[in-house]
C-alpha positions in Angstrom: -94.1 -51.4 41.6 -97.6 -51.6 40.0 -98.4 -54.6 37.8 -101.4 -55.3 35.7 -102.1 -59.0 35.2 -103.8 -59.9 32.0 -104.1 -63.4 30.5 -101.7 -64.8 33.1 -99.0 -62.3 32.2 -97.9 -59.3 34.3 -97.3 -55.9 32.7 -95.4 -53.4 34.8 -96.1 -49.7 35.1 -92.8 -47.9 34.9 -91.6 -45.6 37.7 -91.4 -42.8 35.1 -92.8 -42.5 31.6 -90.6 -41.6 28.7 -91.3 -38.4 26.9 -92.8 -40.3 24.0 -95.1 -42.4 26.3 -96.2 -39.3 28.2 -97.0 -37.4 24.9 -99.0 -40.3 23.5 -101.1 -40.5 26.7 -101.8 -36.8 27.2 -103.0 -36.5 23.6 -105.8 -38.9 24.5 -108.9 -37.9 26.5 -108.6 -39.7 29.8 -112.3 -39.1 30.4 -113.4 -41.0 27.3 -113.9 -44.7 28.2 -113.4 -45.7 24.6 -109.8 -44.5 24.9 -109.0 -46.2 28.2 -107.6 -49.3 26.6 -105.2 -47.2 24.5 -104.0 -45.3 27.5 -103.5 -48.4 29.7 -101.8 -50.3 26.8 -99.4 -47.4 26.3 -98.5 -46.9 29.9 -98.1 -50.6 30.8 -96.5 -51.5 27.4 -99.2 -54.2 26.9 -100.8 -55.4 23.7 -103.9 -53.3 22.9 -105.9 -56.4 21.9 -105.4 -57.9 25.3 -106.1 -54.7 27.2 -109.3 -54.1 25.2 -110.7 -57.4 26.6 -110.1 -56.3 30.2 -113.1 -55.3 32.4 -113.9 -51.7 32.9 -113.0 -51.9 36.6 -109.5 -53.1 35.7 -109.1 -50.2 33.3 -110.3 -47.7 35.9 -107.9 -48.9 38.5 -105.0 -48.8 35.9 -106.0 -45.3 35.0 -105.9 -44.2 38.6 -102.2 -45.2 38.8 -101.5 -43.7 35.4 -103.2 -40.4 36.3 -101.0 -40.1 39.4 -97.9 -40.9 37.3 -98.7 -38.2 34.8 -98.8 -35.6 37.5 -95.6 -36.7 39.2 -92.9 -34.1 39.1 -89.2 -34.4 39.9 -87.6 -31.7 42.0 -84.7 -29.9 40.3 -81.8 -28.2 42.0 -81.8 -24.5 41.8 -78.8 -22.3 41.3 -78.2 -19.2 43.5 -78.1 -16.6 40.8 -77.0 -14.0 43.3 -73.5 -15.6 43.3 -73.0 -15.0 39.5 -71.3 -12.0 38.2 -71.4 -10.6 34.7 -68.0 -12.3 33.9 -69.4 -15.7 35.0 -72.4 -15.3 32.7 -70.3 -14.3 29.7 -67.9 -17.2 29.9 
């Protein structure tokens, strides 16, 4: 579990982002340093005012973990569609 410690309080990066968190983050330009505090605050559920005071190195490290989390995919099981018949599909 990844934690970001700011002002003696630890903020955890979740194992998976919610759809709302993911959408908020991907709308922001991850390459714009002015937006880094917003991205980190959203992902770690930390107050923006505290994250804005963090050093750039801290934000860069946090962004590395967030970037990996954004690209993480979950494997889904697949159905063998060769086993279906027209009757199965209509029911």
